[in-house]
PDB file of N, CA, C and O in Angstrom:
ATOM      1  N   UNK A   1     -64.566  35.220  -1.972  1.00  0.00           N
ATOM      2  CA  UNK A   1     -65.034  33.938  -1.513  1.00  0.00           C
ATOM      3  C   UNK A   1     -66.375  34.074  -0.774  1.00  0.00           C
ATOM      4  O   UNK A   1     -66.989  33.073  -0.406  1.00  0.00           O
ATOM      5  N   UNK A   2     -66.803  35.263  -0.571  1.00  0.00           N
ATOM      6  CA  UNK A   2     -68.035  35.485   0.186  1.00  0.00           C
ATOM      7  C   UNK A   2     -69.206  34.720  -0.433  1.00  0.00           C
ATOM      8  O   UNK A   2     -69.492  34.839  -1.624  1.00  0.00           O
ATOM      9  N   UNK A   3     -69.874  33.932   0.413  1.00  0.00           N
ATOM     10  CA  UNK A   3     -71.031  33.173  -0.030  1.00  0.00           C
ATOM     11  C   UNK A   3     -70.709  31.871  -0.749  1.00  0.00           C
ATOM     12  O   UNK A   3     -71.624  31.137  -1.125  1.00  0.00           O
ATOM     13  N   UNK A   4     -69.437  31.569  -0.946  1.00  0.00           N
ATOM     14  CA  UNK A   4     -69.051  30.348  -1.651  1.00  0.00           C
ATOM     15  C   UNK A   4     -68.757  29.224  -0.668  1.00  0.00           C
ATOM     16  O   UNK A   4     -68.681  29.442   0.542  1.00  0.00           O
ATOM     17  N   UNK A   5     -68.595  28.027  -1.202  1.00  0.00           N
ATOM     18  CA  UNK A   5     -68.232  26.870  -0.400  1.00  0.00           C
ATOM     19  C   UNK A   5     -66.801  26.479  -0.726  1.00  0.00           C
ATOM     20  O   UNK A   5     -66.427  26.352  -1.892  1.00  0.00           O
ATOM     21  N   UNK A   6     -66.016  26.293   0.307  1.00  0.00           N
ATOM     22  CA  UNK A   6     -64.626  25.870   0.158  1.00  0.00           C
ATOM     23  C   UNK A   6     -64.546  24.404   0.548  1.00  0.00           C
ATOM     24  O   UNK A   6     -65.016  24.013   1.617  1.00  0.00           O
ATOM     25  N   UNK A   7     -63.958  23.604  -0.306  1.00  0.00           N
ATOM     26  CA  UNK A   7     -63.744  22.195  -0.028  1.00  0.00           C
ATOM     27  C   UNK A   7     -62.382  22.033   0.642  1.00  0.00           C
ATOM     28  O   UNK A   7     -61.357  22.427   0.085  1.00  0.00           O
ATOM     29  N   UNK A   8     -62.379  21.452   1.838  1.00  0.00           N
ATOM     30  CA  UNK A   8     -61.135  21.259   2.583  1.00  0.00           C
ATOM     31  C   UNK A   8     -60.827  19.772   2.634  1.00  0.00           C
ATOM     32  O   UNK A   8     -61.478  19.022   3.361  1.00  0.00           O
ATOM     33  N   UNK A   9     -59.842  19.349   1.867  1.00  0.00           N
ATOM     34  CA  UNK A   9     -59.428  17.951   1.811  1.00  0.00           C
ATOM     35  C   UNK A   9     -58.482  17.660   2.964  1.00  0.00           C
ATOM     36  O   UNK A   9     -57.459  18.325   3.132  1.00  0.00           O
ATOM     37  N   UNK A  10     -58.835  16.665   3.747  1.00  0.00           N
ATOM     38  CA  UNK A  10     -57.968  16.206   4.818  1.00  0.00           C
ATOM     39  C   UNK A  10     -57.524  14.792   4.470  1.00  0.00           C
ATOM     40  O   UNK A  10     -58.363  13.894   4.399  1.00  0.00           O
ATOM     41  N   UNK A  11     -56.225  14.563   4.249  1.00  0.00           N
ATOM     42  CA  UNK A  11     -55.762  13.237   3.848  1.00  0.00           C
ATOM     43  C   UNK A  11     -55.569  12.294   5.037  1.00  0.00           C
ATOM     44  O   UNK A  11     -54.624  11.505   5.076  1.00  0.00           O
ATOM     45  N   UNK A  12     -56.470  12.391   5.991  1.00  0.00           N
ATOM     46  CA  UNK A  12     -56.413  11.591   7.209  1.00  0.00           C
ATOM     47  C   UNK A  12     -57.815  11.148   7.587  1.00  0.00           C
ATOM     48  O   UNK A  12     -58.793  11.587   6.983  1.00  0.00           O
ATOM     49  N   UNK A  13     -57.915  10.278   8.586  1.00  0.00           N
ATOM     50  CA  UNK A  13     -59.234   9.864   9.056  1.00  0.00           C
ATOM     51  C   UNK A  13     -59.872  11.001   9.860  1.00  0.00           C
ATOM     52  O   UNK A  13     -59.183  11.875  10.386  1.00  0.00           O
ATOM     53  N   UNK A  14     -61.175  10.968   9.939  1.00  0.00           N
ATOM     54  CA  UNK A  14     -61.936  12.063  10.531  1.00  0.00           C
ATOM     55  C   UNK A  14     -61.636  12.274  12.014  1.00  0.00           C
ATOM     56  O   UNK A  14     -61.655  13.414  12.478  1.00  0.00           O
ATOM     57  N   UNK A  15     -61.366  11.229  12.759  1.00  0.00           N
ATOM     58  CA  UNK A  15     -61.197  11.360  14.202  1.00  0.00           C
ATOM     59  C   UNK A  15     -59.799  11.684  14.670  1.00  0.00           C
ATOM     60  O   UNK A  15     -59.566  11.759  15.876  1.00  0.00           O
ATOM     61  N   UNK A  16     -58.860  11.878  13.766  1.00  0.00           N
ATOM     62  CA  UNK A  16     -57.473  12.114  14.154  1.00  0.00           C
ATOM     63  C   UNK A  16     -57.186  13.554  14.553  1.00  0.00           C
ATOM     64  O   UNK A  16     -58.058  14.421  14.497  1.00  0.00           O
ATOM     65  N   UNK A  17     -55.958  13.783  14.952  1.00  0.00           N
ATOM     66  CA  UNK A  17     -55.542  15.104  15.412  1.00  0.00           C
ATOM     67  C   UNK A  17     -55.619  16.178  14.344  1.00  0.00           C
ATOM     68  O   UNK A  17     -55.994  17.313  14.636  1.00  0.00           O
ATOM     69  N   UNK A  18     -55.271  15.839  13.114  1.00  0.00           N
ATOM     70  CA  UNK A  18     -55.340  16.836  12.039  1.00  0.00           C
ATOM     71  C   UNK A  18     -56.781  17.243  11.762  1.00  0.00           C
ATOM     72  O   UNK A  18     -57.053  18.411  11.486  1.00  0.00           O
ATOM     73  N   UNK A  19     -57.707  16.287  11.833  1.00  0.00           N
ATOM     74  CA  UNK A  19     -59.122  16.597  11.651  1.00  0.00           C
ATOM     75  C   UNK A  19     -59.649  17.497  12.746  1.00  0.00           C
ATOM     76  O   UNK A  19     -60.427  18.416  12.489  1.00  0.00           O
ATOM     77  N   UNK A  20     -59.219  17.228  13.977  1.00  0.00           N
ATOM     78  CA  UNK A  20     -59.635  18.088  15.102  1.00  0.00           C
ATOM     79  C   UNK A  20     -59.091  19.504  14.940  1.00  0.00           C
ATOM     80  O   UNK A  20     -59.787  20.488  15.192  1.00  0.00           O
ATOM     81  N   UNK A  21     -57.831  19.585  14.513  1.00  0.00           N
ATOM     82  CA  UNK A  21     -57.228  20.896  14.294  1.00  0.00           C
ATOM     83  C   UNK A  21     -58.007  21.667  13.226  1.00  0.00           C
ATOM     84  O   UNK A  21     -58.301  22.851  13.392  1.00  0.00           O
ATOM     85  N   UNK A  22     -58.336  20.981  12.129  1.00  0.00           N
ATOM     86  CA  UNK A  22     -59.044  21.628  11.030  1.00  0.00           C
ATOM     87  C   UNK A  22     -60.439  22.089  11.453  1.00  0.00           C
ATOM     88  O   UNK A  22     -60.872  23.180  11.084  1.00  0.00           O
ATOM     89  N   UNK A  23     -61.136  21.264  12.222  1.00  0.00           N
ATOM     90  CA  UNK A  23     -62.474  21.647  12.692  1.00  0.00           C
ATOM     91  C   UNK A  23     -62.418  22.819  13.673  1.00  0.00           C
ATOM     92  O   UNK A  23     -63.378  23.581  13.786  1.00  0.00           O
ATOM     93  N   UNK A  24     -61.313  22.962  14.369  1.00  0.00           N
ATOM     94  CA  UNK A  24     -61.128  24.109  15.255  1.00  0.00           C
ATOM     95  C   UNK A  24     -60.911  25.390  14.446  1.00  0.00           C
ATOM     96  O   UNK A  24     -61.455  26.443  14.780  1.00  0.00           O
ATOM     97  N   UNK A  25     -60.121  25.293  13.394  1.00  0.00           N
ATOM     98  CA  UNK A  25     -59.777  26.447  12.558  1.00  0.00           C
ATOM     99  C   UNK A  25     -60.914  26.858  11.622  1.00  0.00           C
ATOM    100  O   UNK A  25     -61.067  28.042  11.324  1.00  0.00           O
ATOM    101  N   UNK A  26     -61.710  25.898  11.159  1.00  0.00           N
ATOM    102  CA  UNK A  26     -62.734  26.157  10.137  1.00  0.00           C
ATOM    103  C   UNK A  26     -63.690  27.303  10.480  1.00  0.00           C
ATOM    104  O   UNK A  26     -63.915  28.157   9.623  1.00  0.00           O
ATOM    105  N   UNK A  27     -64.265  27.370  11.687  1.00  0.00           N
ATOM    106  CA  UNK A  27     -65.176  28.489  11.966  1.00  0.00           C
ATOM    107  C   UNK A  27     -64.497  29.855  11.867  1.00  0.00           C
ATOM    108  O   UNK A  27     -65.125  30.837  11.470  1.00  0.00           O
ATOM    109  N   UNK A  28     -63.234  29.914  12.225  1.00  0.00           N
ATOM    110  CA  UNK A  28     -62.500  31.180  12.110  1.00  0.00           C
ATOM    111  C   UNK A  28     -62.319  31.572  10.637  1.00  0.00           C
ATOM    112  O   UNK A  28     -62.470  32.736  10.268  1.00  0.00           O
ATOM    113  N   UNK A  29     -61.996  30.580   9.811  1.00  0.00           N
ATOM    114  CA  UNK A  29     -61.866  30.853   8.369  1.00  0.00           C
ATOM    115  C   UNK A  29     -63.204  31.235   7.752  1.00  0.00           C
ATOM    116  O   UNK A  29     -63.278  32.156   6.938  1.00  0.00           O
ATOM    117  N   UNK A  30     -64.265  30.523   8.142  1.00  0.00           N
ATOM    118  CA  UNK A  30     -65.594  30.836   7.610  1.00  0.00           C
ATOM    119  C   UNK A  30     -65.976  32.280   7.934  1.00  0.00           C
ATOM    120  O   UNK A  30     -66.497  33.001   7.083  1.00  0.00           O
ATOM    121  N   UNK A  31     -65.719  32.682   9.145  1.00  0.00           N
ATOM    122  CA  UNK A  31     -66.052  34.055   9.556  1.00  0.00           C
ATOM    123  C   UNK A  31     -65.207  35.073   8.784  1.00  0.00           C
ATOM    124  O   UNK A  31     -65.723  36.085   8.310  1.00  0.00           O
ATOM    125  N   UNK A  32     -63.926  34.800   8.665  1.00  0.00           N
ATOM    126  CA  UNK A  32     -63.022  35.737   7.990  1.00  0.00           C
ATOM    127  C   UNK A  32     -63.316  35.839   6.493  1.00  0.00           C
ATOM    128  O   UNK A  32     -63.271  36.927   5.919  1.00  0.00           O
ATOM    129  N   UNK A  33     -63.617  34.701   5.866  1.00  0.00           N
ATOM    130  CA  UNK A  33     -63.820  34.674   4.414  1.00  0.00           C
ATOM    131  C   UNK A  33     -65.268  34.856   3.988  1.00  0.00           C
ATOM    132  O   UNK A  33     -65.541  35.150   2.825  1.00  0.00           O
ATOM    133  N   UNK A  34     -66.200  34.683   4.923  1.00  0.00           N
ATOM    134  CA  UNK A  34     -67.613  34.752   4.567  1.00  0.00           C
ATOM    135  C   UNK A  34     -68.044  33.564   3.725  1.00  0.00           C
ATOM    136  O   UNK A  34     -68.993  33.662   2.947  1.00  0.00           O
ATOM    137  N   UNK A  35     -67.362  32.460   3.874  1.00  0.00           N
ATOM    138  CA  UNK A  35     -67.624  31.266   3.075  1.00  0.00           C
ATOM    139  C   UNK A  35     -67.998  30.109   3.997  1.00  0.00           C
ATOM    140  O   UNK A  35     -67.846  30.195   5.215  1.00  0.00           O
ATOM    141  N   UNK A  36     -68.488  29.033   3.400  1.00  0.00           N
ATOM    142  CA  UNK A  36     -68.786  27.811   4.122  1.00  0.00           C
ATOM    143  C   UNK A  36     -67.693  26.801   3.803  1.00  0.00           C
ATOM    144  O   UNK A  36     -67.264  26.694   2.654  1.00  0.00           O
ATOM    145  N   UNK A  37     -67.239  26.059   4.812  1.00  0.00           N
ATOM    146  CA  UNK A  37     -66.212  25.056   4.598  1.00  0.00           C
ATOM    147  C   UNK A  37     -66.821  23.673   4.746  1.00  0.00           C
ATOM    148  O   UNK A  37     -67.484  23.373   5.739  1.00  0.00           O
ATOM    149  N   UNK A  38     -66.586  22.836   3.742  1.00  0.00           N
ATOM    150  CA  UNK A  38     -67.003  21.434   3.780  1.00  0.00           C
ATOM    151  C   UNK A  38     -65.748  20.574   3.797  1.00  0.00           C
ATOM    152  O   UNK A  38     -64.818  20.796   3.021  1.00  0.00           O
ATOM    153  N   UNK A  39     -65.732  19.586   4.693  1.00  0.00           N
ATOM    154  CA  UNK A  39     -64.583  18.700   4.801  1.00  0.00           C
ATOM    155  C   UNK A  39     -64.773  17.435   3.997  1.00  0.00           C
ATOM    156  O   UNK A  39     -65.883  16.920   3.864  1.00  0.00           O
ATOM    157  N   UNK A  40     -63.666  16.945   3.461  1.00  0.00           N
ATOM    158  CA  UNK A  40     -63.622  15.627   2.837  1.00  0.00           C
ATOM    159  C   UNK A  40     -62.404  14.932   3.429  1.00  0.00           C
ATOM    160  O   UNK A  40     -61.267  15.362   3.233  1.00  0.00           O
ATOM    161  N   UNK A  41     -62.658  13.858   4.153  1.00  0.00           N
ATOM    162  CA  UNK A  41     -61.593  13.092   4.781  1.00  0.00           C
ATOM    163  C   UNK A  41     -61.277  11.884   3.910  1.00  0.00           C
ATOM    164  O   UNK A  41     -62.153  11.063   3.639  1.00  0.00           O
ATOM    165  N   UNK A  42     -60.027  11.775   3.473  1.00  0.00           N
ATOM    166  CA  UNK A  42     -59.596  10.675   2.612  1.00  0.00           C
ATOM    167  C   UNK A  42     -58.314  10.080   3.205  1.00  0.00           C
ATOM    168  O   UNK A  42     -57.212  10.485   2.834  1.00  0.00           O
ATOM    169  N   UNK A  43     -58.455   9.128   4.118  1.00  0.00           N
ATOM    170  CA  UNK A  43     -57.269   8.518   4.713  1.00  0.00           C
ATOM    171  C   UNK A  43     -56.632   7.506   3.772  1.00  0.00           C
ATOM    172  O   UNK A  43     -57.253   7.058   2.808  1.00  0.00           O
ATOM    173  N   UNK A  44     -55.407   7.161   4.060  1.00  0.00           N
ATOM    174  CA  UNK A  44     -54.735   6.102   3.316  1.00  0.00           C
ATOM    175  C   UNK A  44     -53.399   6.532   2.755  1.00  0.00           C
ATOM    176  O   UNK A  44     -53.169   7.705   2.461  1.00  0.00           O
ATOM    177  N   UNK A  45     -52.526   5.555   2.615  1.00  0.00           N
ATOM    178  CA  UNK A  45     -51.227   5.789   1.980  1.00  0.00           C
ATOM    179  C   UNK A  45     -50.359   6.777   2.722  1.00  0.00           C
ATOM    180  O   UNK A  45     -49.634   7.551   2.096  1.00  0.00           O
ATOM    181  N   UNK A  46     -50.415   6.770   4.049  1.00  0.00           N
ATOM    182  CA  UNK A  46     -49.644   7.738   4.845  1.00  0.00           C
ATOM    183  C   UNK A  46     -49.921   9.176   4.408  1.00  0.00           C
ATOM    184  O   UNK A  46     -49.003   9.992   4.329  1.00  0.00           O
ATOM    185  N   UNK A  47     -51.154   9.475   4.133  1.00  0.00           N
ATOM    186  CA  UNK A  47     -51.689  10.782   3.726  1.00  0.00           C
ATOM    187  C   UNK A  47     -51.471  11.084   2.247  1.00  0.00           C
ATOM    188  O   UNK A  47     -51.947  12.106   1.754  1.00  0.00           O
ATOM    189  N   UNK A  48     -50.778  10.235   1.546  1.00  0.00           N
ATOM    190  CA  UNK A  48     -50.504  10.486   0.124  1.00  0.00           C
ATOM    191  C   UNK A  48     -51.757  10.333  -0.736  1.00  0.00           C
ATOM    192  O   UNK A  48     -51.898  11.026  -1.744  1.00  0.00           O
ATOM    193  N   UNK A  49     -52.666   9.438  -0.352  1.00  0.00           N
ATOM    194  CA  UNK A  49     -53.877   9.212  -1.147  1.00  0.00           C
ATOM    195  C   UNK A  49     -54.712  10.482  -1.241  1.00  0.00           C
ATOM    196  O   UNK A  49     -55.033  10.929  -2.342  1.00  0.00           O
ATOM    197  N   UNK A  50     -55.064  11.063  -0.112  1.00  0.00           N
ATOM    198  CA  UNK A  50     -55.882  12.274  -0.100  1.00  0.00           C
ATOM    199  C   UNK A  50     -55.161  13.484  -0.668  1.00  0.00           C
ATOM    200  O   UNK A  50     -55.756  14.285  -1.389  1.00  0.00           O
ATOM    201  N   UNK A  51     -53.887  13.619  -0.345  1.00  0.00           N
ATOM    202  CA  UNK A  51     -53.122  14.761  -0.852  1.00  0.00           C
ATOM    203  C   UNK A  51     -52.996  14.713  -2.371  1.00  0.00           C
ATOM    204  O   UNK A  51     -53.116  15.740  -3.039  1.00  0.00           O
ATOM    205  N   UNK A  52     -52.757  13.536  -2.911  1.00  0.00           N
ATOM    206  CA  UNK A  52     -52.662  13.397  -4.364  1.00  0.00           C
ATOM    207  C   UNK A  52     -54.009  13.618  -5.030  1.00  0.00           C
ATOM    208  O   UNK A  52     -54.080  14.197  -6.114  1.00  0.00           O
ATOM    209  N   UNK A  53     -55.078  13.161  -4.389  1.00  0.00           N
ATOM    210  CA  UNK A  53     -56.421  13.381  -4.922  1.00  0.00           C
ATOM    211  C   UNK A  53     -56.726  14.871  -4.991  1.00  0.00           C
ATOM    212  O   UNK A  53     -57.281  15.350  -5.980  1.00  0.00           O
ATOM    213  N   UNK A  54     -56.366  15.596  -3.953  1.00  0.00           N
ATOM    214  CA  UNK A  54     -56.565  17.051  -3.952  1.00  0.00           C
ATOM    215  C   UNK A  54     -55.786  17.697  -5.098  1.00  0.00           C
ATOM    216  O   UNK A  54     -56.317  18.534  -5.828  1.00  0.00           O
ATOM    217  N   UNK A  55     -54.522  17.298  -5.245  1.00  0.00           N
ATOM    218  CA  UNK A  55     -53.688  17.888  -6.297  1.00  0.00           C
ATOM    219  C   UNK A  55     -54.251  17.620  -7.681  1.00  0.00           C
ATOM    220  O   UNK A  55     -54.135  18.459  -8.575  1.00  0.00           O
ATOM    221  N   UNK A  56     -54.859  16.459  -7.862  1.00  0.00           N
ATOM    222  CA  UNK A  56     -55.399  16.100  -9.170  1.00  0.00           C
ATOM    223  C   UNK A  56     -56.715  16.816  -9.475  1.00  0.00           C
ATOM    224  O   UNK A  56     -57.019  17.078 -10.638  1.00  0.00           O
ATOM    225  N   UNK A  57     -57.495  17.133  -8.447  1.00  0.00           N
ATOM    226  CA  UNK A  57     -58.848  17.665  -8.672  1.00  0.00           C
ATOM    227  C   UNK A  57     -59.017  19.156  -8.412  1.00  0.00           C
ATOM    228  O   UNK A  57     -59.919  19.773  -8.979  1.00  0.00           O
ATOM    229  N   UNK A  58     -58.194  19.741  -7.588  1.00  0.00           N
ATOM    230  CA  UNK A  58     -58.384  21.141  -7.196  1.00  0.00           C
ATOM    231  C   UNK A  58     -58.170  22.081  -8.371  1.00  0.00           C
ATOM    232  O   UNK A  58     -57.219  21.937  -9.139  1.00  0.00           O
ATOM    233  N   UNK A  59     -59.058  23.030  -8.492  1.00  0.00           N
ATOM    234  CA  UNK A  59     -58.918  24.068  -9.509  1.00  0.00           C
ATOM    235  C   UNK A  59     -58.239  25.272  -8.861  1.00  0.00           C
ATOM    236  O   UNK A  59     -58.378  25.477  -7.655  1.00  0.00           O
ATOM    237  N   UNK A  60     -57.517  26.059  -9.626  1.00  0.00           N
ATOM    238  CA  UNK A  60     -56.783  27.193  -9.052  1.00  0.00           C
ATOM    239  C   UNK A  60     -57.665  28.417  -8.773  1.00  0.00           C
ATOM    240  O   UNK A  60     -57.281  29.549  -9.068  1.00  0.00           O
ATOM    241  N   UNK A  61     -58.846  28.176  -8.203  1.00  0.00           N
ATOM    242  CA  UNK A  61     -59.752  29.291  -7.926  1.00  0.00           C
ATOM    243  C   UNK A  61     -59.898  29.589  -6.439  1.00  0.00           C
ATOM    244  O   UNK A  61     -60.696  30.445  -6.057  1.00  0.00           O
ATOM    245  N   UNK A  62     -59.142  28.899  -5.599  1.00  0.00           N
ATOM    246  CA  UNK A  62     -59.186  29.145  -4.166  1.00  0.00           C
ATOM    247  C   UNK A  62     -60.326  28.461  -3.445  1.00  0.00           C
ATOM    248  O   UNK A  62     -60.472  28.630  -2.234  1.00  0.00           O
ATOM    249  N   UNK A  63     -61.142  27.691  -4.153  1.00  0.00           N
ATOM    250  CA  UNK A  63     -62.295  27.041  -3.528  1.00  0.00           C
ATOM    251  C   UNK A  63     -61.964  25.657  -3.001  1.00  0.00           C
ATOM    252  O   UNK A  63     -62.859  24.950  -2.540  1.00  0.00           O
ATOM    253  N   UNK A  64     -60.699  25.250  -3.057  1.00  0.00           N
ATOM    254  CA  UNK A  64     -60.279  23.956  -2.528  1.00  0.00           C
ATOM    255  C   UNK A  64     -58.942  24.120  -1.818  1.00  0.00           C
ATOM    256  O   UNK A  64     -57.998  24.689  -2.366  1.00  0.00           O
ATOM    257  N   UNK A  65     -58.879  23.620  -0.606  1.00  0.00           N
ATOM    258  CA  UNK A  65     -57.630  23.646   0.154  1.00  0.00           C
ATOM    259  C   UNK A  65     -57.380  22.246   0.695  1.00  0.00           C
ATOM    260  O   UNK A  65     -58.276  21.401   0.705  1.00  0.00           O
ATOM    261  N   UNK A  66     -56.172  22.016   1.135  1.00  0.00           N
ATOM    262  CA  UNK A  66     -55.861  20.725   1.735  1.00  0.00           C
ATOM    263  C   UNK A  66     -55.174  20.937   3.070  1.00  0.00           C
ATOM    264  O   UNK A  66     -54.401  21.877   3.255  1.00  0.00           O
ATOM    265  N   UNK A  67     -55.471  20.054   3.978  1.00  0.00           N
ATOM    266  CA  UNK A  67     -54.779  20.037   5.257  1.00  0.00           C
ATOM    267  C   UNK A  67     -53.624  19.068   5.136  1.00  0.00           C
ATOM    268  O   UNK A  67     -53.666  18.145   4.323  1.00  0.00           O
ATOM    269  N   UNK A  68     -52.626  19.263   5.913  1.00  0.00           N
ATOM    270  CA  UNK A  68     -51.472  18.375   5.821  1.00  0.00           C
ATOM    271  C   UNK A  68     -50.773  18.293   7.162  1.00  0.00           C
ATOM    272  O   UNK A  68     -51.157  18.963   8.120  1.00  0.00           O
ATOM    273  N   UNK A  69     -49.775  17.491   7.220  1.00  0.00           N
ATOM    274  CA  UNK A  69     -48.937  17.390   8.407  1.00  0.00           C
ATOM    275  C   UNK A  69     -47.535  17.027   7.944  1.00  0.00           C
ATOM    276  O   UNK A  69     -47.274  16.916   6.746  1.00  0.00           O
ATOM    277  N   UNK A  70     -46.656  16.848   8.883  1.00  0.00           N
ATOM    278  CA  UNK A  70     -45.292  16.517   8.505  1.00  0.00           C
ATOM    279  C   UNK A  70     -45.207  15.183   7.772  1.00  0.00           C
ATOM    280  O   UNK A  70     -44.258  14.960   7.021  1.00  0.00           O
ATOM    281  N   UNK A  71     -46.174  14.293   7.973  1.00  0.00           N
ATOM    282  CA  UNK A  71     -46.143  13.006   7.266  1.00  0.00           C
ATOM    283  C   UNK A  71     -46.356  13.172   5.766  1.00  0.00           C
ATOM    284  O   UNK A  71     -46.009  12.281   4.992  1.00  0.00           O
ATOM    285  N   UNK A  72     -46.917  14.290   5.352  1.00  0.00           N
ATOM    286  CA  UNK A  72     -47.080  14.579   3.930  1.00  0.00           C
ATOM    287  C   UNK A  72     -45.936  15.452   3.425  1.00  0.00           C
ATOM    288  O   UNK A  72     -45.404  15.212   2.341  1.00  0.00           O
ATOM    289  N   UNK A  73     -45.563  16.443   4.190  1.00  0.00           N
ATOM    290  CA  UNK A  73     -44.576  17.412   3.734  1.00  0.00           C
ATOM    291  C   UNK A  73     -43.146  16.899   3.751  1.00  0.00           C
ATOM    292  O   UNK A  73     -42.422  17.070   2.770  1.00  0.00           O
ATOM    293  N   UNK A  74     -42.727  16.280   4.833  1.00  0.00           N
ATOM    294  CA  UNK A  74     -41.319  15.919   4.960  1.00  0.00           C
ATOM    295  C   UNK A  74     -40.827  14.940   3.898  1.00  0.00           C
ATOM    296  O   UNK A  74     -39.730  15.137   3.375  1.00  0.00           O
ATOM    297  N   UNK A  75     -41.583  13.890   3.549  1.00  0.00           N
ATOM    298  CA  UNK A  75     -41.084  13.025   2.466  1.00  0.00           C
ATOM    299  C   UNK A  75     -40.887  13.783   1.159  1.00  0.00           C
ATOM    300  O   UNK A  75     -39.941  13.511   0.420  1.00  0.00           O
ATOM    301  N   UNK A  76     -41.771  14.730   0.870  1.00  0.00           N
ATOM    302  CA  UNK A  76     -41.649  15.528  -0.349  1.00  0.00           C
ATOM    303  C   UNK A  76     -40.416  16.418  -0.289  1.00  0.00           C
ATOM    304  O   UNK A  76     -39.646  16.505  -1.245  1.00  0.00           O
ATOM    305  N   UNK A  77     -40.243  17.074   0.847  1.00  0.00           N
ATOM    306  CA  UNK A  77     -39.164  18.045   0.968  1.00  0.00           C
ATOM    307  C   UNK A  77     -37.784  17.410   1.084  1.00  0.00           C
ATOM    308  O   UNK A  77     -36.807  17.953   0.569  1.00  0.00           O
ATOM    309  N   UNK A  78     -37.696  16.264   1.759  1.00  0.00           N
ATOM    310  CA  UNK A  78     -36.381  15.696   2.047  1.00  0.00           C
ATOM    311  C   UNK A  78     -36.018  14.469   1.216  1.00  0.00           C
ATOM    312  O   UNK A  78     -34.837  14.176   1.026  1.00  0.00           O
ATOM    313  N   UNK A  79     -37.020  13.753   0.722  1.00  0.00           N
ATOM    314  CA  UNK A  79     -36.724  12.511   0.029  1.00  0.00           C
ATOM    315  C   UNK A  79     -37.191  12.508  -1.420  1.00  0.00           C
ATOM    316  O   UNK A  79     -36.753  11.671  -2.209  1.00  0.00           O
ATOM    317  N   UNK A  80     -38.070  13.430  -1.776  1.00  0.00           N
ATOM    318  CA  UNK A  80     -38.635  13.399  -3.110  1.00  0.00           C
ATOM    319  C   UNK A  80     -39.622  12.269  -3.295  1.00  0.00           C
ATOM    320  O   UNK A  80     -39.997  11.943  -4.422  1.00  0.00           O
ATOM    321  N   UNK A  81     -40.048  11.665  -2.186  1.00  0.00           N
ATOM    322  CA  UNK A  81     -40.966  10.513  -2.213  1.00  0.00           C
ATOM    323  C   UNK A  81     -42.293  10.947  -1.634  1.00  0.00           C
ATOM    324  O   UNK A  81     -42.560  10.733  -0.451  1.00  0.00           O
ATOM    325  N   UNK A  82     -43.127  11.555  -2.459  1.00  0.00           N
ATOM    326  CA  UNK A  82     -44.334  12.122  -1.923  1.00  0.00           C
ATOM    327  C   UNK A  82     -45.433  12.185  -2.963  1.00  0.00           C
ATOM    328  O   UNK A  82     -45.225  11.853  -4.130  1.00  0.00           O
ATOM    329  N   UNK A  83     -46.604  12.615  -2.527  1.00  0.00           N
ATOM    330  CA  UNK A  83     -47.705  12.782  -3.467  1.00  0.00           C
ATOM    331  C   UNK A  83     -47.413  13.931  -4.424  1.00  0.00           C
ATOM    332  O   UNK A  83     -46.415  14.639  -4.288  1.00  0.00           O
ATOM    333  N   UNK A  84     -48.289  14.096  -5.375  1.00  0.00           N
ATOM    334  CA  UNK A  84     -48.147  15.152  -6.366  1.00  0.00           C
ATOM    335  C   UNK A  84     -48.615  16.493  -5.807  1.00  0.00           C
ATOM    336  O   UNK A  84     -49.331  17.233  -6.482  1.00  0.00           O
ATOM    337  N   UNK A  85     -48.220  16.801  -4.596  1.00  0.00           N
ATOM    338  CA  UNK A  85     -48.652  18.023  -3.926  1.00  0.00           C
ATOM    339  C   UNK A  85     -47.466  18.953  -3.752  1.00  0.00           C
ATOM    340  O   UNK A  85     -46.511  18.605  -3.058  1.00  0.00           O
ATOM    341  N   UNK A  86     -47.503  20.111  -4.358  1.00  0.00           N
ATOM    342  CA  UNK A  86     -46.430  21.073  -4.106  1.00  0.00           C
ATOM    343  C   UNK A  86     -46.629  21.680  -2.729  1.00  0.00           C
ATOM    344  O   UNK A  86     -47.582  22.428  -2.515  1.00  0.00           O
ATOM    345  N   UNK A  87     -45.768  21.377  -1.820  1.00  0.00           N
ATOM    346  CA  UNK A  87     -45.915  21.845  -0.423  1.00  0.00           C
ATOM    347  C   UNK A  87     -45.371  23.238  -0.271  1.00  0.00           C
ATOM    348  O   UNK A  87     -45.405  23.798   0.825  1.00  0.00           O
TER     349      UNK A  87
END
């Protein structure tokens, strides 16, 4: 990943807690991976909009990751009512 750009999809608004957490972690990941991280914030649908968008567009090359929270994971794990994101 050295020298590459990683797209980090956040299925929440930019000013929320998950966005703050991701911005805190990003410099550590950039240093460890030698890559640049760019954020894309896509709020809506209780995080399902952004998470589903990531699942539809991400290629399996490691250059795209998604942030999540229990609002995305728990419906998938316990109810089967979730975005097309394998958690």
